[in-house]
C-alpha positions as CSV (number, residue, x, y, z in Angstrom):
1,M,110.8,0.4,-13.9
2,A,109.5,-1.6,-16.8
3,M,107.3,-0.1,-19.4
4,K,104.3,-1.9,-20.8
5,K,101.0,-1.1,-22.6
6,C,98.0,0.0,-20.5
7,K,95.5,-2.7,-19.9
8,E,92.7,-0.3,-20.7
9,C,93.8,2.0,-23.6
10,G,97.1,0.6,-24.9
11,T,99.2,3.6,-24.0
12,E,102.8,2.9,-23.0
13,V,103.0,3.3,-19.2
14,S,105.0,2.2,-16.2
15,S,104.0,-1.2,-14.8
16,Q,103.9,0.3,-11.3
17,G,101.9,3.4,-12.0
18,I,98.6,4.8,-13.3
19,C,98.0,5.4,-17.0
20,P,98.2,9.2,-17.7
21,K,95.7,8.9,-20.5
22,C,92.8,6.8,-19.0
23,G,93.7,6.7,-15.3
24,K,93.8,2.8,-15.0
25,D,95.9,1.5,-12.2
26,Q,98.6,-0.8,-13.7
27,R,99.7,-2.5,-10.5
28,N,98.8,-6.1,-9.8
29,F,96.3,-7.1,-7.1
30,F,98.9,-7.7,-4.4
31,M,100.5,-4.3,-5.0
32,K,97.2,-2.6,-5.0
33,H,96.1,-4.2,-1.7
34,K,99.2,-4.4,0.5
35,V,97.4,-4.6,3.8
36,L,95.1,-7.4,2.6
37,T,98.2,-9.2,1.1
38,F,100.0,-8.9,4.5
39,I,97.0,-10.3,6.4
40,L,96.6,-13.1,3.9
41,C,100.3,-14.0,4.3
42,I,100.0,-14.1,8.1
43,I,96.9,-16.3,7.9
44,V,98.7,-18.7,5.5
45,L,101.8,-18.8,7.6
46,G,99.7,-19.4,10.8
47,S,97.8,-22.2,9.1
48,V,101.1,-23.9,8.0
49,V,102.6,-23.6,11.4
50,G,99.3,-24.9,13.0
51,V,99.1,-27.9,10.7
52,T,102.8,-28.8,10.8
53,G,104.0,-27.9,14.2
54,G,100.9,-27.6,16.4
55,K,101.0,-29.8,19.4
56,N,98.1,-29.8,21.7
57,N,99.2,-28.4,25.1
58,T,95.8,-27.5,26.3
59,I,92.7,-29.3,27.4
60,N,89.2,-28.5,28.6
61,N,88.5,-29.4,32.2
62,S,85.5,-28.6,34.2
63,I,85.3,-28.3,38.0
64,Q,84.1,-31.9,38.4
65,T,86.5,-33.7,36.1
66,S,90.2,-34.3,36.1
67,T,92.2,-35.2,33.0
68,T,95.8,-35.6,31.9
69,I,97.2,-33.3,29.3
70,K,97.6,-35.2,26.0
71,E,101.1,-34.2,25.1
72,Q,102.4,-34.3,28.7
73,K,100.5,-37.4,29.7
74,E,103.8,-39.1,30.6
75,K,105.0,-36.1,32.6
76,F,102.3,-34.6,34.8
77,T,98.8,-35.6,35.9
78,L,96.2,-33.3,37.6
79,Q,94.9,-35.6,40.3
80,E,91.2,-36.1,41.2
81,G,89.7,-34.0,44.0
82,H,90.8,-30.5,43.0
83,K,88.5,-27.7,44.1
84,G,88.0,-24.0,43.8
85,S,86.8,-21.3,46.2
86,T,86.5,-17.5,46.4
87,D,88.1,-15.7,49.4
88,K,85.7,-14.0,51.9
89,Y,86.2,-10.6,50.3
90,G,85.5,-11.8,46.8
91,M,88.8,-10.5,45.5
92,S,90.6,-13.8,44.7
93,Y,89.9,-17.3,43.6
94,T,91.9,-20.3,44.7
95,I,92.1,-23.7,43.1
96,E,93.6,-26.4,45.3
97,G,94.7,-29.8,44.1
98,S,97.6,-32.1,43.4
99,I,99.8,-32.7,40.4
100,K,101.8,-35.9,40.0
101,N,105.2,-35.9,38.2
102,N,105.0,-39.3,36.4
103,T,108.6,-39.3,35.3
104,D,111.9,-40.3,36.8
105,K,113.2,-36.8,36.2
106,K,113.4,-33.8,38.6
107,Y,111.9,-30.6,37.1
108,S,113.5,-27.3,38.0
109,Y,110.3,-25.4,37.5
110,V,106.6,-26.5,37.0
111,Q,103.6,-24.2,36.5
112,V,99.9,-24.9,36.3
113,T,97.5,-22.4,34.7
114,F,93.7,-22.3,34.8
115,N,91.2,-20.0,33.1
116,L,88.4,-18.6,35.3
117,Y,84.8,-18.2,33.9
118,D,81.6,-16.5,35.0
119,A,78.1,-18.0,34.8
120,D,77.8,-16.8,31.2
121,G,81.0,-18.6,30.2
122,A,83.0,-15.4,29.8
123,Q,86.6,-15.6,30.9
124,I,87.1,-13.3,33.9
125,G,90.6,-14.1,34.9
126,S,93.2,-16.8,35.3
127,A,94.8,-18.6,38.2
128,L,98.3,-20.0,38.4
129,A,100.8,-21.7,40.7
130,N,104.4,-22.8,40.3
131,I,107.0,-24.7,42.1
132,N,110.7,-25.3,41.9
133,N,112.5,-28.6,42.0
134,L,109.6,-31.0,41.7
135,E,111.2,-34.4,42.4
136,A,111.0,-37.5,40.2
137,E,107.7,-39.3,40.8
138,G,106.8,-36.4,43.2
139,L,103.4,-35.2,44.2
140,W,102.9,-31.4,44.3
141,K,100.0,-30.0,46.4
142,F,99.3,-26.6,44.7
143,K,97.2,-23.6,45.3
144,A,96.6,-21.7,42.1
145,I,95.5,-18.1,42.8
146,G,93.8,-15.7,40.5
147,S,92.7,-12.2,41.4
148,L,89.1,-11.0,40.8
149,G,87.8,-7.5,40.8
150,N,84.6,-5.7,41.3
151,G,82.4,-8.5,42.6
152,K,83.1,-11.0,39.8
153,S,82.0,-14.5,40.6
154,V,83.7,-17.6,39.3
155,A,81.2,-20.3,38.1
156,S,83.8,-22.6,36.5
157,Y,87.4,-23.0,35.6
158,K,89.4,-24.9,33.0
159,L,92.9,-26.4,33.2
160,M,94.9,-24.7,30.4
161,E,98.4,-26.2,30.8
162,I,101.0,-27.7,33.0
163,T,104.5,-26.9,31.9
164,G,107.8,-27.9,33.3
165,W,111.5,-27.9,32.6
């Protein structure tokens, strides 16, 4: 370890320790606050990734409207006329609708995911559906199912993503 003069009293001390004469911590800010430094690094890294590599795969969608996901606009479209309903026991919520494959490519797997919200706007679950081998230019009639518990009631839902490969 390197020796240096104490910032407070001038005594020769280790740069990584505490001065034996006055008790002043000789470490730099980042060494004194390792947890804060770690959190700061994660935030900076997340910001860089978000700015440079962030593609928008999600979209807000209420019960009444249907929109195409921006990044996947050419691939899949959620068709008009989708609707949601709770089963007679109040234990599950089903969203029924259609998704159009707008490409000339067959997809081995396609999945649609919705978030479910109560009347206060709190998320209370999610619903999803998937299919194998969606043909080129094909139309998929899906039923996305989400489980509910203890009398929760769905007031709205939002399309989160349509993925496929």
